[in-house]
Legacy VTK file of the C-alpha trace (Angstrom):
# vtk DataFile Version 3.0
C-alpha trace
ASCII
DATASET POLYDATA
POINTS 151 float
153.653 157.156 158.681
155.872 158.394 156.279
157.225 155.832 153.799
160.666 153.830 154.035
163.306 155.246 152.071
166.287 153.020 150.799
168.980 154.122 148.481
172.125 152.608 147.201
174.712 152.899 144.228
175.484 150.171 142.222
178.444 149.676 139.611
176.403 148.446 136.530
174.282 149.459 133.891
170.572 150.486 134.737
169.162 147.835 132.585
171.037 145.137 134.381
170.095 146.489 137.674
166.698 146.765 136.654
166.250 143.397 135.572
167.798 142.035 138.913
166.050 144.110 141.392
162.368 143.393 139.567
163.188 139.894 139.167
160.543 138.006 141.472
162.774 134.645 141.251
165.521 136.706 142.396
164.100 138.244 145.585
165.668 135.487 147.612
169.071 135.967 146.815
168.836 139.451 148.398
166.105 140.152 150.489
165.881 138.760 154.182
163.111 135.911 154.730
161.870 135.393 151.034
161.919 132.022 150.755
160.309 131.799 146.986
159.073 134.623 144.316
157.972 134.322 140.727
155.296 136.003 138.306
151.873 135.027 138.107
152.203 133.978 134.129
152.182 137.358 132.556
155.435 137.545 130.381
157.132 140.561 129.645
155.560 141.409 133.123
152.852 144.689 132.649
150.491 146.444 134.319
147.515 144.290 136.332
150.160 141.303 136.274
150.941 139.372 139.713
154.329 138.797 141.614
153.936 135.862 143.763
155.984 135.325 146.848
156.714 133.399 149.801
157.844 134.767 152.790
159.199 133.482 156.152
157.537 135.163 159.268
158.462 133.635 162.634
157.999 129.918 161.859
155.571 129.879 159.369
155.724 130.551 155.579
153.035 132.835 154.182
152.378 133.377 150.570
151.791 136.897 149.229
150.249 138.237 145.750
151.120 141.388 144.527
149.745 143.052 141.501
152.210 145.273 139.457
150.713 148.539 139.396
153.281 150.866 137.267
156.534 149.565 134.882
158.606 151.531 132.742
161.847 149.397 132.203
164.695 150.265 133.258
163.403 152.811 135.352
160.452 152.511 137.342
158.692 149.220 138.488
155.964 149.445 141.567
153.821 146.514 143.021
150.993 146.812 145.982
150.130 143.731 147.744
146.467 142.727 147.204
145.852 139.937 149.521
146.828 139.529 153.687
146.423 141.818 156.536
149.834 143.211 155.809
149.934 144.774 152.390
153.405 146.123 151.056
153.238 148.996 148.436
156.744 149.239 146.908
158.164 151.632 144.454
161.567 150.926 142.308
163.869 153.530 141.046
166.724 152.949 139.152
168.636 155.852 138.169
171.428 156.179 135.740
174.938 157.276 136.590
178.203 158.394 135.043
176.818 158.081 131.668
174.826 154.434 132.418
178.063 152.722 133.593
176.420 152.760 137.279
173.168 153.052 138.575
171.157 154.915 141.834
168.524 152.449 143.084
165.748 153.735 145.294
163.141 151.563 147.418
160.349 153.509 148.520
158.524 150.833 150.829
155.260 151.353 153.159
152.648 149.365 154.412
148.843 149.033 154.475
147.244 147.192 157.371
143.818 145.078 156.781
142.008 143.902 159.931
144.615 142.392 162.429
147.365 144.186 160.270
146.404 147.702 161.241
147.740 146.451 164.905
151.222 144.799 163.497
152.096 147.273 160.866
152.791 150.331 163.372
153.974 147.914 166.393
156.179 145.384 164.215
156.163 145.509 160.447
157.588 148.917 160.161
160.174 148.582 162.661
161.268 144.987 161.135
161.520 146.661 157.635
163.627 149.443 159.122
166.177 147.063 160.063
166.032 144.780 157.019
166.019 147.161 154.100
169.610 148.334 154.329
170.905 144.919 154.942
168.703 144.186 152.008
170.161 147.059 149.734
173.482 145.965 150.494
172.959 141.989 149.600
171.641 143.709 146.421
174.869 145.778 145.629
176.876 142.745 146.177
174.681 139.904 144.198
174.858 142.757 141.286
178.347 144.079 141.360
180.152 140.139 142.118
178.484 138.677 138.708
175.985 136.490 140.431
173.006 138.473 138.582
174.437 137.173 135.369
174.373 133.676 136.448
LINES 1 152
151 0 1 2 3 4 5 6 7 8 9 10 11 12 13 14 15 16 17 18 19 20 21 22 23 24 25 26 27 28 29 30 31 32 33 34 35 36 37 38 39 40 41 42 43 44 45 46 47 48 49 50 51 52 53 54 55 56 57 58 59 60 61 62 63 64 65 66 67 68 69 70 71 72 73 74 75 76 77 78 79 80 81 82 83 84 85 86 87 88 89 90 91 92 93 94 95 96 97 98 99 100 101 102 103 104 105 106 107 108 109 110 111 112 113 114 115 116 117 118 119 120 121 122 123 124 125 126 127 128 129 130 131 132 133 134 135 136 137 138 139 140 141 142 143 144 145 146 147 148 149 150
């Protein structure tokens, strides 16, 4: 199946947008079902560093570890899940607009199923993500544009 692609324009410079959208500690402010997020200790983030998020799935919370596979601030960032039955593959691109006064964020999201995840990805996970991504993108735009990204 084709990856899910979501794009939104944000009235903020690319460096500000990039630092917000790729900071796991801020995922909770714009991503539905995220309870917490943090880097696994590598600072500044680099290829191979880990990102740890806790996500609410139904009535349970599940901690997920991802690995940064590419990083080119303030332009692109990619991660892939390295544990669990459902592993996200995420590519974020931030393009400058209007002389770097605004930005276009594109998030490409795909999933790899392992074990029971092979059944869950096509039956549930992709459908849920297709519903959730537009909501997440609107939240991202609102948080950055209303100034909460600098607080």
